[in-house]
C-alpha positions, -999 to +999 in steps of 0.1 A: -334-080+620-359-106+630-386-105+603-420-120+614-447-130+589-481-127+606-509-145+587-540-132+604-572-117+590-583-099+621-573-062+621-575-063+659-549-091+663-528-076+635-526-044+655-518-062+687-490-083+673-475-053+655-476-033+687-460-062+706-431-062+683-426-025+678-393-030+696-357-028+682-346-058+662-381-068+650-402-062+619-437-076+612-452-081+578-489-091+577-510-112+553-548-115+557-551-148+538-531-179+529-529-166+493-513-133+504-489-152+527-477-175+499-472-145+476-450-128+503-427-158+511-406-156+479-400-119+484-387-119+520-364-138+543-386-144+573-373-155+608-406-169+620-443-173+610-473-166+632-502-183+617-539-181+625-558-213+620-591-196+610-581-180+577-608-169+552-595-189+522-577-219+538-575-238+571-543-226+589-534-262+596-533-271+559-512-240+553-488-250+581-484-284+564-477-267+531-451-244+546-433-273+563-429-289+528-417-257+512-379-256+508-377-219+519-400-222+549-396-258+561-371-249+588-388-217+600-405-218+634-443-216+631-465-205+659-502-212+655-529-189+668-564-202+675-595-198+697-597-236+701-586-252+735-592-289+725-562-311+732-567-331+700-566-298+681-532-291+695-519-326+688-529-323+652-511-289+650-478-304+663-481-334+641-482-311+611-450-294+621-461-265+642-435-253+667-458-237+692-495-231+698-511-201+715-548-198+723-566-165+719-568-142+737-532-141+747-510-118+767-486-098+745-456-105+767-463-143+765-463-141+727-431-120+727-413-145+750-423-175+729-413-158+696-379-148+711-374-183+723-382-200+690-361-176+670-331-181+693-334-219+691-337-217+653-306-195+650-286-218+673-296-248+652-286-230+619-253-218+634-244-252+647-211-267+634-213-293+607-215-329+619-209-349+587-227-382+582-230-416+599-241-451+589-263-470+614-273-504+602-294-499+570-295-461+576-273-435+561-278-401+579-262-368+567-265-343+595-254-314+573-281-318+546-306-335+570-310-364+546-318-400+555-312-429+531-325-464+538-304-492+522-321-525+513-318-554+489-337-532+464-311-505+466-309-470+483-339-449+489-340-414+504-367-410+530-385-377+533-389-368+569-399-335+585-374-313+603-389-322+636-386-359+629-350-354+619-343-336+653-358-366+671-338-391+650-306-372+654-311-371+692-317-408+694-287-416+673-264-392+692-275-411+724-274-446+709-280-473+734-294-448+760-330-446+770-344-411+765-376-400+782-404-382+765-395-351+785-359-353+772-371-356+736-396-327+742-367-305+755-345-313+725-371-311+697-396-286+710-377-266+736-393-283+765-424-261+765-446-284+786-475-259+786-482-265+749-466-299+739-478-333+751-462-366+756-484-382+730-471-357+705-437-374+708-454-408+704-471-395+672-438-383+657-420-415+666-448-435+650-446-414+618-408-417+617-409-454+621-434-458+593-413-437+569-381-456+578-397-490+569-399-522+590-362-530+592-349-496+602-380-488+624-369-516+647-339-496+656-361-472+676-372-492+706-400-484+729-390-489+765-422-493+786-426-466+812-393-450+803-392-437+768-373-446+736-339-460+727-320-462+694-301-495+690-288-513+660-287-551+665 
């Protein structure tokens, strides 16, 4: 059973989403506020979260950021709903870990298709066979636990990166020495949904990843002008 958590204060949109997923294999639980949503999360095992940005007690973007730091929800796909069409708004959403972005009003079939796609990719990721760990220069990466450790003269330090950043790092490492275009990174980390994800979103995530890895390890991720990015250890 695919259990969806809908965080939306509008009864109209609550009814629309519930009707959209009144199909076999789906169940929708609603919360009208961030507080209600956070109270429900420990009680259920959700497959995906649909989150409205305009909540009465908290900005949905802030809640998205919290959910991506929560151990139980950090790997769950999150689809944001909003009436905003501004590109900068979307970039902010993706930088905070959102997996998709849908502008109201939306067609129920579009929402259904996007939800099914995100849940499928999430299950495929969770069901993937274990990959063990690798050492690349000053980096120690464990693919099973999705942990990254940076080794320096001061010792070892675990770096806290988001699941999305880990997907990008994993992709670059698996293709060491090969230049990957932004489109290839989008396809691997976001599912290639060009209608809602932008090239500069990739740049933003790469920048954040480099900053967290520190100067030495950040140099392993090279920018190739006009082409994309390449992972290479000197």
